[in-house]
N, CA, C and O atoms as a Tripos MOL2 file, in Angstrom:
@<TRIPOS>MOLECULE
protein
  280   279    70     0     0
PROTEIN
NO_CHARGES

@<TRIPOS>ATOM
      1 N          26.6140   34.7700    9.5650 N.3       1 UNK1
      2 CA         26.9780   33.5360   10.2250 C.3       1 UNK1
      3 C          27.1040   33.8070   11.7160 C.2       1 UNK1
      4 O          27.2050   34.9640   12.1250 O.2       1 UNK1
      5 N          27.0990   32.7940   12.5080 N.am      2 UNK2
      6 CA         27.2300   32.9670   13.9310 C.3       2 UNK2
      7 C          25.9170   32.8720   14.6780 C.2       2 UNK2
      8 O          25.9140   32.6510   15.8890 O.2       2 UNK2
      9 N          24.7870   33.0340   13.9770 N.am      3 UNK3
     10 CA         23.4920   32.8940   14.6410 C.3       3 UNK3
     11 C          23.2120   31.4230   14.8810 C.2       3 UNK3
     12 O          23.5360   30.5690   14.0550 O.2       3 UNK3
     13 N          22.6080   31.1400   16.0190 N.am      4 UNK4
     14 CA         22.2430   29.7610   16.3340 C.3       4 UNK4
     15 C          20.7350   29.6660   16.4290 C.2       4 UNK4
     16 O          20.0770   30.5030   17.0470 O.2       4 UNK4
     17 N          20.2000   28.6310   15.8060 N.am      5 UNK5
     18 CA         18.7630   28.4010   15.8090 C.3       5 UNK5
     19 C          18.4820   27.0110   16.3400 C.2       5 UNK5
     20 O          19.2510   26.0780   16.1100 O.2       5 UNK5
     21 N          17.3770   26.8810   17.0500 N.am      6 UNK6
     22 CA         16.9510   25.5570   17.5020 C.3       6 UNK6
     23 C          16.3490   24.8120   16.3190 C.2       6 UNK6
     24 O          16.0260   25.4140   15.2960 O.2       6 UNK6
     25 N          16.2010   23.5140   16.4640 N.am      7 UNK7
     26 CA         15.5830   22.7000   15.4160 C.3       7 UNK7
     27 C          14.1860   23.2090   15.1080 C.2       7 UNK7
     28 O          13.8030   23.3090   13.9420 O.2       7 UNK7
     29 N          13.4180   23.5350   16.1520 N.am      8 UNK8
     30 CA         12.0540   24.0400   15.9570 C.3       8 UNK8
     31 C          12.0490   25.3300   15.1500 C.2       8 UNK8
     32 O          11.2050   25.5100   14.2730 O.2       8 UNK8
     33 N          12.9740   26.2170   15.4370 N.am      9 UNK9
     34 CA         13.0530   27.4820   14.6980 C.3       9 UNK9
     35 C          13.4070   27.2420   13.2310 C.2       9 UNK9
     36 O          12.8460   27.8780   12.3380 O.2       9 UNK9
     37 N          14.3240   26.3380   12.9950 N.am     10 UNK10
     38 CA         14.7100   26.0100   11.6180 C.3      10 UNK10
     39 C          13.5220   25.4280   10.8680 C.2      10 UNK10
     40 O          13.2520   25.8170    9.7320 O.2      10 UNK10
     41 N          12.8090   24.4930   11.4990 N.am     11 UNK11
     42 CA         11.6500   23.8770   10.8520 C.3      11 UNK11
     43 C          10.5670   24.9180   10.5790 C.2      11 UNK11
     44 O           9.9540   24.9040    9.5120 O.2      11 UNK11
     45 N          10.3290   25.8070   11.5150 N.am     12 UNK12
     46 CA          9.3260   26.8620   11.3440 C.3      12 UNK12
     47 C           9.7060   27.7690   10.1640 C.2      12 UNK12
     48 O           8.8540   28.1370    9.3550 O.2      12 UNK12
     49 N          10.9840   28.1210   10.0780 N.am     13 UNK13
     50 CA         11.4470   28.9620    8.9720 C.3      13 UNK13
     51 C          11.3320   28.2280    7.6340 C.2      13 UNK13
     52 O          10.9410   28.8290    6.6330 O.2      13 UNK13
     53 N          11.6660   26.9480    7.6080 N.am     14 UNK14
     54 CA         11.5680   26.1750    6.3660 C.3      14 UNK14
     55 C          10.1100   26.0040    5.9400 C.2      14 UNK14
     56 O           9.7890   26.1060    4.7560 O.2      14 UNK14
     57 N           9.2320   25.7450    6.9090 N.am     15 UNK15
     58 CA          7.8090   25.6230    6.5860 C.3      15 UNK15
     59 C           7.2540   26.9470    6.0820 C.2      15 UNK15
     60 O           6.4140   26.9680    5.1830 O.2      15 UNK15
     61 N           7.7200   28.0520    6.6570 N.am     16 UNK16
     62 CA          7.2910   29.3600    6.1900 C.3      16 UNK16
     63 C           7.7550   29.6320    4.7670 C.2      16 UNK16
     64 O           7.0480   30.2640    3.9820 O.2      16 UNK16
     65 N           8.9270   29.1570    4.4470 N.am     17 UNK17
     66 CA          9.4950   29.3900    3.1070 C.3      17 UNK17
     67 C           8.9410   28.4180    2.0700 C.2      17 UNK17
     68 O           8.5750   28.8220    0.9660 O.2      17 UNK17
     69 N           8.8810   27.1320    2.4320 N.am     18 UNK18
     70 CA          8.5140   26.1020    1.4610 C.3      18 UNK18
     71 C           7.1230   25.5210    1.6820 C.2      18 UNK18
     72 O           6.6270   24.7730    0.8390 O.2      18 UNK18
     73 N           6.4910   25.8530    2.7940 N.am     19 UNK19
     74 CA          5.1830   25.2810    3.1180 C.3      19 UNK19
     75 C           5.3560   23.9840    3.8960 C.2      19 UNK19
     76 O           6.3710   23.2980    3.7720 O.2      19 UNK19
     77 N           4.3580   23.6650    4.6900 N.am     20 UNK20
     78 CA          4.4010   22.4310    5.4760 C.3      20 UNK20
     79 C           4.1090   21.2550    4.5550 C.2      20 UNK20
     80 O           3.2230   21.3370    3.7040 O.2      20 UNK20
     81 N           4.8330   20.1830    4.7160 N.am     21 UNK21
     82 CA          4.6480   18.9930    3.8920 C.3      21 UNK21
     83 C           4.2760   17.8210    4.7850 C.2      21 UNK21
     84 O           4.9620   17.5180    5.7610 O.2      21 UNK21
     85 N           3.1920   17.1790    4.4370 N.am     22 UNK22
     86 CA          2.7990   15.9570    5.1250 C.3      22 UNK22
     87 C           3.1870   14.7800    4.2530 C.2      22 UNK22
     88 O           3.1430   14.8630    3.0260 O.2      22 UNK22
     89 N           3.5630   13.6980    4.8840 N.am     23 UNK23
     90 CA          3.8470   12.4800    4.1370 C.3      23 UNK23
     91 C           2.5640   11.9650    3.4950 C.2      23 UNK23
     92 O           1.4870   12.1130    4.0720 O.2      23 UNK23
     93 N           2.6620   11.3630    2.3080 N.am     24 UNK24
     94 CA          1.4670   10.7970    1.6720 C.3      24 UNK24
     95 C           0.7510    9.7880    2.5690 C.2      24 UNK24
     96 O          -0.4770    9.7090    2.5600 O.2      24 UNK24
     97 N           1.5100    9.0270    3.3330 N.am     25 UNK25
     98 CA          0.9170    8.0430    4.2340 C.3      25 UNK25
     99 C           0.0630    8.7210    5.3010 C.2      25 UNK25
    100 O          -1.0080    8.2260    5.6540 O.2      25 UNK25
    101 N           0.5390    9.8550    5.8130 N.am     26 UNK26
    102 CA         -0.2070   10.6070    6.8200 C.3      26 UNK26
    103 C          -1.5150   11.1190    6.2350 C.2      26 UNK26
    104 O          -2.5560   11.0750    6.8910 O.2      26 UNK26
    105 N          -1.4600   11.5980    5.0150 N.am     27 UNK27
    106 CA         -2.6730   12.0850    4.3530 C.3      27 UNK27
    107 C          -3.6760   10.9590    4.1510 C.2      27 UNK27
    108 O          -4.8780   11.1500    4.3380 O.2      27 UNK27
    109 N          -3.1760    9.7710    3.7640 N.am     28 UNK28
    110 CA         -4.0850    8.6400    3.5500 C.3      28 UNK28
    111 C          -4.7170    8.1810    4.8540 C.2      28 UNK28
    112 O          -5.8940    7.8210    4.8790 O.2      28 UNK28
    113 N          -3.9510    8.1900    5.9340 N.am     29 UNK29
    114 CA         -4.4990    7.8050    7.2400 C.3      29 UNK29
    115 C          -5.5890    8.7860    7.6560 C.2      29 UNK29
    116 O          -6.6430    8.3680    8.1360 O.2      29 UNK29
    117 N          -5.3530   10.0750    7.4780 N.am     30 UNK30
    118 CA         -6.3790   11.0720    7.8060 C.3      30 UNK30
    119 C          -7.6460   10.8250    6.9980 C.2      30 UNK30
    120 O          -8.7550   10.9250    7.5220 O.2      30 UNK30
    121 N          -7.4760   10.4980    5.7080 N.am     31 UNK31
    122 CA         -8.6260   10.2040    4.8550 C.3      31 UNK31
    123 C          -9.3640    8.9670    5.3640 C.2      31 UNK31
    124 O         -10.5870    8.9870    5.4990 O.2      31 UNK31
    125 N          -8.6290    7.8950    5.6470 N.am     32 UNK32
    126 CA         -9.2410    6.6320    6.0540 C.3      32 UNK32
    127 C          -9.9090    6.7140    7.4230 C.2      32 UNK32
    128 O         -10.8580    5.9760    7.6860 O.2      32 UNK32
    129 N          -9.4360    7.5900    8.2920 N.am     33 UNK33
    130 CA         -9.9920    7.6970    9.6370 C.3      33 UNK33
    131 C         -11.0770    8.7650    9.7550 C.2      33 UNK33
    132 O         -11.6710    8.9250   10.8210 O.2      33 UNK33
    133 N         -11.3350    9.4790    8.6950 N.am     34 UNK34
    134 CA        -12.3340   10.5500    8.7450 C.3      34 UNK34
    135 C         -13.7360    9.9770    8.9410 C.2      34 UNK34
    136 O         -14.1000    8.9710    8.3320 O.2      34 UNK34
    137 N         -14.4990   10.6220    9.7840 N.am     35 UNK35
    138 CA        -15.8980   10.2580    9.9990 C.3      35 UNK35
    139 C         -16.7320   11.5330    9.9670 C.2      35 UNK35
    140 O         -16.2350   12.6330   10.2110 O.2      35 UNK35
    141 N         -17.9940   11.3570    9.6640 N.am     36 UNK36
    142 CA        -18.8900   12.5080    9.6090 C.3      36 UNK36
    143 C         -19.1080   13.0340   11.0200 C.2      36 UNK36
    144 O         -19.4300   12.2710   11.9310 O.2      36 UNK36
    145 N         -18.9360   14.3220   11.1960 N.am     37 UNK37
    146 CA        -19.1260   14.9540   12.4980 C.3      37 UNK37
    147 C         -20.6060   15.0740   12.8290 C.2      37 UNK37
    148 O         -21.4510   15.1850   11.9410 O.2      37 UNK37
    149 N         -20.9000   15.0490   14.1120 N.am     38 UNK38
    150 CA        -22.2740   15.2410   14.5610 C.3      38 UNK38
    151 C         -22.7690   16.6060   14.0940 C.2      38 UNK38
    152 O         -22.1050   17.6180   14.3160 O.2      38 UNK38
    153 N         -23.9110   16.6360   13.4590 N.am     39 UNK39
    154 CA        -24.4770   17.8820   12.9760 C.3      39 UNK39
    155 C         -23.9240   18.3450   11.6360 C.2      39 UNK39
    156 O         -24.3700   19.3620   11.1050 O.2      39 UNK39
    157 N         -22.9750   17.6250   11.0900 N.am     40 UNK40
    158 CA        -22.3910   17.9920    9.7980 C.3      40 UNK40
    159 C         -23.3170   17.5150    8.6800 C.2      40 UNK40
    160 O         -23.6960   16.3440    8.6390 O.2      40 UNK40
    161 N         -23.6730   18.4070    7.7900 N.am     41 UNK41
    162 CA        -24.5660   18.0290    6.6920 C.3      41 UNK41
    163 C         -23.8400   17.0720    5.7450 C.2      41 UNK41
    164 O         -22.6110   17.0230    5.7080 O.2      41 UNK41
    165 N         -24.6180   16.3260    4.9950 N.am     42 UNK42
    166 CA        -24.0410   15.3980    4.0300 C.3      42 UNK42
    167 C         -23.1930   16.1480    3.0000 C.2      42 UNK42
    168 O         -22.1330   15.6730    2.5940 O.2      42 UNK42
    169 N         -23.6660   17.3110    2.5880 N.am     43 UNK43
    170 CA        -22.9210   18.1180    1.6160 C.3      43 UNK43
    171 C         -21.5760   18.5710    2.1860 C.2      43 UNK43
    172 O         -20.5550   18.4990    1.5020 O.2      43 UNK43
    173 N         -21.5730   19.0380    3.4400 N.am     44 UNK44
    174 CA        -20.3220   19.4600    4.0770 C.3      44 UNK44
    175 C         -19.3830   18.2750    4.2750 C.2      44 UNK44
    176 O         -18.1730   18.3980    4.0910 O.2      44 UNK44
    177 N         -19.9410   17.1320    4.6500 N.am     45 UNK45
    178 CA        -19.1540   15.9130    4.8320 C.3      45 UNK45
    179 C         -18.5060   15.5080    3.5060 C.2      45 UNK45
    180 O         -17.3230   15.1710    3.4720 O.2      45 UNK45
    181 N         -19.2710   15.5390    2.4250 N.am     46 UNK46
    182 CA        -18.7390   15.1850    1.1090 C.3      46 UNK46
    183 C         -17.6170   16.1400    0.7000 C.2      46 UNK46
    184 O         -16.6050   15.7070    0.1480 O.2      46 UNK46
    185 N         -17.7900   17.4260    0.9650 N.am     47 UNK47
    186 CA        -16.7450   18.4050    0.6540 C.3      47 UNK47
    187 C         -15.4740   18.1150    1.4420 C.2      47 UNK47
    188 O         -14.3660   18.2000    0.9100 O.2      47 UNK47
    189 N         -15.6470   17.7710    2.7180 N.am     48 UNK48
    190 CA        -14.4790   17.4950    3.5610 C.3      48 UNK48
    191 C         -13.7650   16.2290    3.1010 C.2      48 UNK48
    192 O         -12.5350   16.1750    3.0920 O.2      48 UNK48
    193 N         -14.5350   15.2080    2.7170 N.am     49 UNK49
    194 CA        -13.9340   13.9630    2.2230 C.3      49 UNK49
    195 C         -13.1180   14.2390    0.9600 C.2      49 UNK49
    196 O         -12.0020   13.7390    0.8200 O.2      49 UNK49
    197 N         -13.6650   15.0240    0.0510 N.am     50 UNK50
    198 CA        -12.9200   15.3700   -1.1650 C.3      50 UNK50
    199 C         -11.6590   16.1630   -0.8360 C.2      50 UNK50
    200 O         -10.6120   15.9600   -1.4490 O.2      50 UNK50
    201 N         -11.7670   17.0630    0.1320 N.am     51 UNK51
    202 CA        -10.6060   17.8530    0.5430 C.3      51 UNK51
    203 C          -9.5010   16.9570    1.0970 C.2      51 UNK51
    204 O          -8.3180   17.2330    0.8960 O.2      51 UNK51
    205 N          -9.8790   15.8910    1.7900 N.am     52 UNK52
    206 CA         -8.8990   14.9400    2.3120 C.3      52 UNK52
    207 C          -8.3980   13.9910    1.2240 C.2      52 UNK52
    208 O          -7.2250   13.6170    1.2210 O.2      52 UNK52
    209 N          -9.2720   13.6030    0.3070 N.am     53 UNK53
    210 CA         -8.9220   12.6090   -0.7150 C.3      53 UNK53
    211 C          -7.9450   13.1490   -1.7490 C.2      53 UNK53
    212 O          -7.0380   12.4350   -2.1780 O.2      53 UNK53
    213 N          -8.1200   14.3880   -2.1480 N.am     54 UNK54
    214 CA         -7.2780   14.9330   -3.2250 C.3      54 UNK54
    215 C          -5.7900   14.8670   -2.8740 C.2      54 UNK54
    216 O          -5.0170   14.3360   -3.6710 O.2      54 UNK54
    217 N          -5.3520   15.3800   -1.7210 N.am     55 UNK55
    218 CA         -3.9200   15.2590   -1.4210 C.3      55 UNK55
    219 C          -3.5060   13.8320   -1.0490 C.2      55 UNK55
    220 O          -2.3520   13.4540   -1.2480 O.2      55 UNK55
    221 N          -4.4360   13.0390   -0.5140 N.am     56 UNK56
    222 CA         -4.1000   11.6730   -0.1070 C.3      56 UNK56
    223 C          -3.7960   10.7820   -1.3010 C.2      56 UNK56
    224 O          -2.9520    9.8910   -1.2160 O.2      56 UNK56
    225 N          -4.4810   11.0210   -2.4110 N.am     57 UNK57
    226 CA         -4.3470   10.1350   -3.5640 C.3      57 UNK57
    227 C          -3.8250   10.8570   -4.8020 C.2      57 UNK57
    228 O          -3.9700   10.3550   -5.9170 O.2      57 UNK57
    229 N          -3.2350   11.9990   -4.6230 N.am     58 UNK58
    230 CA         -2.7860   12.8360   -5.7440 C.3      58 UNK58
    231 C          -1.8350   12.1140   -6.6960 C.2      58 UNK58
    232 O          -1.9910   12.2290   -7.9120 O.2      58 UNK58
    233 N          -0.8700   11.3860   -6.1860 N.am     59 UNK59
    234 CA          0.1710   10.8030   -7.0390 C.3      59 UNK59
    235 C          -0.0240    9.3260   -7.3290 C.2      59 UNK59
    236 O           0.8870    8.6710   -7.8350 O.2      59 UNK59
    237 N          -1.1780    8.8010   -7.0210 N.am     60 UNK60
    238 CA         -1.4170    7.3840   -7.2570 C.3      60 UNK60
    239 C          -2.1260    7.1700   -8.5850 C.2      60 UNK60
    240 O          -2.9240    8.0080   -9.0050 O.2      60 UNK60
    241 N          -1.8410    6.0460   -9.2530 N.am     61 UNK61
    242 CA         -2.6000    5.7330  -10.4620 C.3      61 UNK61
    243 C          -4.0810    5.5880  -10.1240 C.2      61 UNK61
    244 O          -4.4240    5.1830   -9.0130 O.2      61 UNK61
    245 N          -4.9530    5.9100  -11.0610 N.am     62 UNK62
    246 CA         -6.3970    5.9040  -10.8050 C.3      62 UNK62
    247 C          -6.8880    4.5420  -10.3070 C.2      62 UNK62
    248 O          -7.7070    4.4800   -9.3900 O.2      62 UNK62
    249 N          -6.4020    3.4640  -10.8960 N.am     63 UNK63
    250 CA         -6.8370    2.1220  -10.4900 C.3      63 UNK63
    251 C          -6.5260    1.8820   -9.0090 C.2      63 UNK63
    252 O          -7.3740    1.3790   -8.2710 O.2      63 UNK63
    253 N          -5.3290    2.2370   -8.5780 N.am     64 UNK64
    254 CA         -4.9370    2.0500   -7.1890 C.3      64 UNK64
    255 C          -5.7300    2.9800   -6.2730 C.2      64 UNK64
    256 O          -6.1170    2.5860   -5.1730 O.2      64 UNK64
    257 N          -5.9710    4.2000   -6.7180 N.am     65 UNK65
    258 CA         -6.7440    5.1600   -5.9260 C.3      65 UNK65
    259 C          -8.1280    4.6250   -5.6270 C.2      65 UNK65
    260 O          -8.6020    4.7210   -4.4950 O.2      65 UNK65
    261 N          -8.7750    4.0650   -6.6240 N.am     66 UNK66
    262 CA        -10.1180    3.5160   -6.4370 C.3      66 UNK66
    263 C         -10.0830    2.3260   -5.4790 C.2      66 UNK66
    264 O         -10.9870    2.1630   -4.6590 O.2      66 UNK66
    265 N          -9.0580    1.5050   -5.5780 N.am     67 UNK67
    266 CA         -8.9140    0.3520   -4.6840 C.3      67 UNK67
    267 C          -8.7320    0.8200   -3.2450 C.2      67 UNK67
    268 O          -9.3510    0.2630   -2.3390 O.2      67 UNK67
    269 N          -7.9060    1.8220   -3.0180 N.am     68 UNK68
    270 CA         -7.6560    2.3460   -1.6770 C.3      68 UNK68
    271 C          -8.8850    3.0350   -1.0980 C.2      68 UNK68
    272 O          -9.1230    2.9730    0.1080 O.2      68 UNK68
    273 N          -9.6560    3.6800   -1.9380 N.am     69 UNK69
    274 CA        -10.8230    4.4230   -1.4700 C.3      69 UNK69
    275 C         -11.9230    3.4960   -0.9730 C.2      69 UNK69
    276 O         -12.7260    3.8930   -0.1280 O.2      69 UNK69
    277 N         -11.9720    2.2840   -1.4760 N.am     70 UNK70
    278 CA        -13.0180    1.3530   -1.0700 C.3      70 UNK70
    279 C         -12.3940    0.2390   -0.3350 C.2      70 UNK70
    280 O         -13.0890   -0.6760    0.1080 O.2      70 UNK70
@<TRIPOS>BOND
     1     1     2 1
     2     2     3 1
     3     3     4 2
     4     3     5 am
     5     5     6 1
     6     6     7 1
     7     7     8 2
     8     7     9 am
     9     9    10 1
    10    10    11 1
    11    11    12 2
    12    11    13 am
    13    13    14 1
    14    14    15 1
    15    15    16 2
    16    15    17 am
    17    17    18 1
    18    18    19 1
    19    19    20 2
    20    19    21 am
    21    21    22 1
    22    22    23 1
    23    23    24 2
    24    23    25 am
    25    25    26 1
    26    26    27 1
    27    27    28 2
    28    27    29 am
    29    29    30 1
    30    30    31 1
    31    31    32 2
    32    31    33 am
    33    33    34 1
    34    34    35 1
    35    35    36 2
    36    35    37 am
    37    37    38 1
    38    38    39 1
    39    39    40 2
    40    39    41 am
    41    41    42 1
    42    42    43 1
    43    43    44 2
    44    43    45 am
    45    45    46 1
    46    46    47 1
    47    47    48 2
    48    47    49 am
    49    49    50 1
    50    50    51 1
    51    51    52 2
    52    51    53 am
    53    53    54 1
    54    54    55 1
    55    55    56 2
    56    55    57 am
    57    57    58 1
    58    58    59 1
    59    59    60 2
    60    59    61 am
    61    61    62 1
    62    62    63 1
    63    63    64 2
    64    63    65 am
    65    65    66 1
    66    66    67 1
    67    67    68 2
    68    67    69 am
    69    69    70 1
    70    70    71 1
    71    71    72 2
    72    71    73 am
    73    73    74 1
    74    74    75 1
    75    75    76 2
    76    75    77 am
    77    77    78 1
    78    78    79 1
    79    79    80 2
    80    79    81 am
    81    81    82 1
    82    82    83 1
    83    83    84 2
    84    83    85 am
    85    85    86 1
    86    86    87 1
    87    87    88 2
    88    87    89 am
    89    89    90 1
    90    90    91 1
    91    91    92 2
    92    91    93 am
    93    93    94 1
    94    94    95 1
    95    95    96 2
    96    95    97 am
    97    97    98 1
    98    98    99 1
    99    99   100 2
   100    99   101 am
   101   101   102 1
   102   102   103 1
   103   103   104 2
   104   103   105 am
   105   105   106 1
   106   106   107 1
   107   107   108 2
   108   107   109 am
   109   109   110 1
   110   110   111 1
   111   111   112 2
   112   111   113 am
   113   113   114 1
   114   114   115 1
   115   115   116 2
   116   115   117 am
   117   117   118 1
   118   118   119 1
   119   119   120 2
   120   119   121 am
   121   121   122 1
   122   122   123 1
   123   123   124 2
   124   123   125 am
   125   125   126 1
   126   126   127 1
   127   127   128 2
   128   127   129 am
   129   129   130 1
   130   130   131 1
   131   131   132 2
   132   131   133 am
   133   133   134 1
   134   134   135 1
   135   135   136 2
   136   135   137 am
   137   137   138 1
   138   138   139 1
   139   139   140 2
   140   139   141 am
   141   141   142 1
   142   142   143 1
   143   143   144 2
   144   143   145 am
   145   145   146 1
   146   146   147 1
   147   147   148 2
   148   147   149 am
   149   149   150 1
   150   150   151 1
   151   151   152 2
   152   151   153 am
   153   153   154 1
   154   154   155 1
   155   155   156 2
   156   155   157 am
   157   157   158 1
   158   158   159 1
   159   159   160 2
   160   159   161 am
   161   161   162 1
   162   162   163 1
   163   163   164 2
   164   163   165 am
   165   165   166 1
   166   166   167 1
   167   167   168 2
   168   167   169 am
   169   169   170 1
   170   170   171 1
   171   171   172 2
   172   171   173 am
   173   173   174 1
   174   174   175 1
   175   175   176 2
   176   175   177 am
   177   177   178 1
   178   178   179 1
   179   179   180 2
   180   179   181 am
   181   181   182 1
   182   182   183 1
   183   183   184 2
   184   183   185 am
   185   185   186 1
   186   186   187 1
   187   187   188 2
   188   187   189 am
   189   189   190 1
   190   190   191 1
   191   191   192 2
   192   191   193 am
   193   193   194 1
   194   194   195 1
   195   195   196 2
   196   195   197 am
   197   197   198 1
   198   198   199 1
   199   199   200 2
   200   199   201 am
   201   201   202 1
   202   202   203 1
   203   203   204 2
   204   203   205 am
   205   205   206 1
   206   206   207 1
   207   207   208 2
   208   207   209 am
   209   209   210 1
   210   210   211 1
   211   211   212 2
   212   211   213 am
   213   213   214 1
   214   214   215 1
   215   215   216 2
   216   215   217 am
   217   217   218 1
   218   218   219 1
   219   219   220 2
   220   219   221 am
   221   221   222 1
   222   222   223 1
   223   223   224 2
   224   223   225 am
   225   225   226 1
   226   226   227 1
   227   227   228 2
   228   227   229 am
   229   229   230 1
   230   230   231 1
   231   231   232 2
   232   231   233 am
   233   233   234 1
   234   234   235 1
   235   235   236 2
   236   235   237 am
   237   237   238 1
   238   238   239 1
   239   239   240 2
   240   239   241 am
   241   241   242 1
   242   242   243 1
   243   243   244 2
   244   243   245 am
   245   245   246 1
   246   246   247 1
   247   247   248 2
   248   247   249 am
   249   249   250 1
   250   250   251 1
   251   251   252 2
   252   251   253 am
   253   253   254 1
   254   254   255 1
   255   255   256 2
   256   255   257 am
   257   257   258 1
   258   258   259 1
   259   259   260 2
   260   259   261 am
   261   261   262 1
   262   262   263 1
   263   263   264 2
   264   263   265 am
   265   265   266 1
   266   266   267 1
   267   267   268 2
   268   267   269 am
   269   269   270 1
   270   270   271 1
   271   271   272 2
   272   271   273 am
   273   273   274 1
   274   274   275 1
   275   275   276 2
   276   275   277 am
   277   277   278 1
   278   278   279 1
   279   279   280 2
@<TRIPOS>SUBSTRUCTURE
     1 UNK1         2 RESIDUE 1 A UNK
     2 UNK2         6 RESIDUE 1 A UNK
     3 UNK3        10 RESIDUE 1 A UNK
     4 UNK4        14 RESIDUE 1 A UNK
     5 UNK5        18 RESIDUE 1 A UNK
     6 UNK6        22 RESIDUE 1 A UNK
     7 UNK7        26 RESIDUE 1 A UNK
     8 UNK8        30 RESIDUE 1 A UNK
     9 UNK9        34 RESIDUE 1 A UNK
    10 UNK10       38 RESIDUE 1 A UNK
    11 UNK11       42 RESIDUE 1 A UNK
    12 UNK12       46 RESIDUE 1 A UNK
    13 UNK13       50 RESIDUE 1 A UNK
    14 UNK14       54 RESIDUE 1 A UNK
    15 UNK15       58 RESIDUE 1 A UNK
    16 UNK16       62 RESIDUE 1 A UNK
    17 UNK17       66 RESIDUE 1 A UNK
    18 UNK18       70 RESIDUE 1 A UNK
    19 UNK19       74 RESIDUE 1 A UNK
    20 UNK20       78 RESIDUE 1 A UNK
    21 UNK21       82 RESIDUE 1 A UNK
    22 UNK22       86 RESIDUE 1 A UNK
    23 UNK23       90 RESIDUE 1 A UNK
    24 UNK24       94 RESIDUE 1 A UNK
    25 UNK25       98 RESIDUE 1 A UNK
    26 UNK26      102 RESIDUE 1 A UNK
    27 UNK27      106 RESIDUE 1 A UNK
    28 UNK28      110 RESIDUE 1 A UNK
    29 UNK29      114 RESIDUE 1 A UNK
    30 UNK30      118 RESIDUE 1 A UNK
    31 UNK31      122 RESIDUE 1 A UNK
    32 UNK32      126 RESIDUE 1 A UNK
    33 UNK33      130 RESIDUE 1 A UNK
    34 UNK34      134 RESIDUE 1 A UNK
    35 UNK35      138 RESIDUE 1 A UNK
    36 UNK36      142 RESIDUE 1 A UNK
    37 UNK37      146 RESIDUE 1 A UNK
    38 UNK38      150 RESIDUE 1 A UNK
    39 UNK39      154 RESIDUE 1 A UNK
    40 UNK40      158 RESIDUE 1 A UNK
    41 UNK41      162 RESIDUE 1 A UNK
    42 UNK42      166 RESIDUE 1 A UNK
    43 UNK43      170 RESIDUE 1 A UNK
    44 UNK44      174 RESIDUE 1 A UNK
    45 UNK45      178 RESIDUE 1 A UNK
    46 UNK46      182 RESIDUE 1 A UNK
    47 UNK47      186 RESIDUE 1 A UNK
    48 UNK48      190 RESIDUE 1 A UNK
    49 UNK49      194 RESIDUE 1 A UNK
    50 UNK50      198 RESIDUE 1 A UNK
    51 UNK51      202 RESIDUE 1 A UNK
    52 UNK52      206 RESIDUE 1 A UNK
    53 UNK53      210 RESIDUE 1 A UNK
    54 UNK54      214 RESIDUE 1 A UNK
    55 UNK55      218 RESIDUE 1 A UNK
    56 UNK56      222 RESIDUE 1 A UNK
    57 UNK57      226 RESIDUE 1 A UNK
    58 UNK58      230 RESIDUE 1 A UNK
    59 UNK59      234 RESIDUE 1 A UNK
    60 UNK60      238 RESIDUE 1 A UNK
    61 UNK61      242 RESIDUE 1 A UNK
    62 UNK62      246 RESIDUE 1 A UNK
    63 UNK63      250 RESIDUE 1 A UNK
    64 UNK64      254 RESIDUE 1 A UNK
    65 UNK65      258 RESIDUE 1 A UNK
    66 UNK66      262 RESIDUE 1 A UNK
    67 UNK67      266 RESIDUE 1 A UNK
    68 UNK68      270 RESIDUE 1 A UNK
    69 UNK69      274 RESIDUE 1 A UNK
    70 UNK70      278 RESIDUE 1 A UNK
């Protein structure tokens, strides 16, 4: 006891211990705002979209996920 930590240090230590957590809303916004990069192949773009979609829609019912995706 007696050590003092800044908020940033505490957050860094917690993220190191528990991992960084993004809000589901933040993940969905990243998914919805994603665009294909110049020079990015269709295959790479599809992989990136899936990488964004999985955490964005992980806890949603399938029906709602499909509605949000389109």
